[in-house]
N, C-alpha and C positions, 0 to 999 in steps of 0.2 A: 504494500500500500504506500502510495506517495502522497504526502501532504505538502502543499505550498501556500504561502501567503502572498497575495497580489495586492498591490496598491496602485490606484489609478491617479494620474495627474488630474487636477481640477478641470482641465480643458480636454480631457480624453473624449473621443467621439462615441461615448456610450451613454445610455440613459442613466440618470441619477440612481435609479433603482439598482442597476448593475454595479455602479461605482461604490455604493454605500451598504448594500446588503450582502451578508455572507452567502456563499453558495457551495454546492458540491458539484463535481464534474464526473461524467461517465464517458468512457470511450465506447463508441458504438460502431457496428459494421455498416449501418445505413442511417445516415443523419435524417433523411427525409422521413423514413419510417419511424424513427424515434420521436420526432416532434409532431407527427401527424395527429391532428385533432386536439392539440394542446394549446394553451394560451401563450402565444409567442411574445417574448419581450424583446429579443434581438433576432432578426431574421438570419437565416444561414449566411455566413460570411466566411470568405477565404482568408485565413490568417497568413499563411505562406502557401506556395504551390503544394497542393496535396493535403493540406490541413484545413478543414472547415469546422466551424462551430456555430452553435445557436444557443440562446437562452430561452427558457420557458418558465412559466409559473405554474406549479402544480399544487393546488390547495394551499396557497400562501408560501410555498417553499420555492426559492429560486434555484433552478437546475440548469447546468450547462451540459450539453451533449457535444462531443467532438468526434470527428471521423478523420482518420489518417489513411491516405491512399485513394 
């Protein structure tokens, strides 16, 4: 298990929700499938070539899903 603490600059291009709320992240095989039907906070975004992520809200919990490859 890997745990990391991320801090965002005040002008980072993310919603305040993402910059201020703690979240957990899960690596998934299919990002589209993982977020389907969920309340989207940040739409699927390519971080680097081959690495995509999205944030969703599930019953008040902020969740990040990411896909590599």
